[in-house]
Each structure stands twice: as structure tokens, then as C-alpha cells.
N, C-alpha and C positions, 0 to 999 in steps of 0.2 A: 689611749685609743688600743694601744697594744692588750691591758688590762682587760675591758669588755670584752676581746676577741677570745681570751684565754678563759674568760669567765662563761662565754657563750659556746665555747667549744668544753666546759666543761658540765653545762648544763646538758647540751647534748649527747654526753656520754654516760649520764646520769638518768636520761631519758633511755636512752638504748637501754640501760640497766635495767629501768624500770620495767620496759616493756621485756626483755628478758624473762624476768621474772613474773610477769606476769602471764606470758606464753604456759612457763613452766609451773606455776600454778593451777592454771586450767588443763595441763596434760595430766597434772595429779590427783587434780579432782576427777579426772577421765577414769585413772586407776582406779581410786576410791571406788567409785560410782561400780565398774566392773567386777571389784572384786566384794563388794556387797552382794552383787545379782548372783555372783556364783556362793556366796556364804547363804544366802537365803536360801535359792533354788536346789542348790547342790543339798547341801546341808543342814537344810531346814532349821537355820538361826538365823531371827529377825535380825539381831546386834550382835556387838564383839562382846559384850558382856555375857548373851547368852552362849555364843560359842566358845568363849576361856572354860564357863561350866562344863560342858559338854566335852571338853578336851580333859576338865580334872577329871571328870566321871569314865572317859573314856582309859585315861590311864590307869584309873583303878581297877578298873576292869580288866586290861590289860595283866595289871600287876598280880591279880589274882589267878587270872587265865596262865600263868608263868611258873604260881607256885604249885597249881595243880598237875601241871605236867613235869614238873621236877617232880613232885613227887610219887606220879605216877612210871615215871625212870628209876628213884628211886625201888619202889615196889619191882619193877620190872629184872631190874639187876638180883636184886635179890633173890626170885622167883626161879631166873635165869642165867645164872652167874655166867656158863658158859659163852653165854651172845656176849658178853661184855669184855670178853679177854685184850 
């Protein structure tokens, strides 16, 4: 009988863990849905792959802009060296 109680207690513990897992899964699904809405409405991306592509495009754009800024700064240094002492 003692073994039956332990098994029953183990089952209750497992049931509690399963219930916690279900609750956590539900919370995570809600967070995912919320993040996907932000992605769709604010960033105009329908999916994660589209968003990843957009990120890569923006990274290239930022890199190109940084290069242009560096070139402009170099030109200013050459034309106005007294400003960069």
C-alpha cells in the first residue's frame, strides 16, 4: 500500500508539472503572437524570414552609410585641418 501512495504522489507531481508546462506554453504562445503582431504592424513583415531579410538589408544600408560618413569626415579633415586639432 505504501508503494501505491508513492506512485500516486508521483503521478500527482507529474500532473502538476504537466499543468505548469501547459500554462507556460500558453504564455509563450501569447508572447509569440504579440511579437508577430508587432512585426506585422510596425515593421511590415509577415514572417520571421522576411524580417531577417530586412535586417540584412538594413545592415548593408547602415554599413554603406557609415562608409559615406567616414569618407565625408576624411574630406573635411583634409579641407579644414585646423578644425581637427
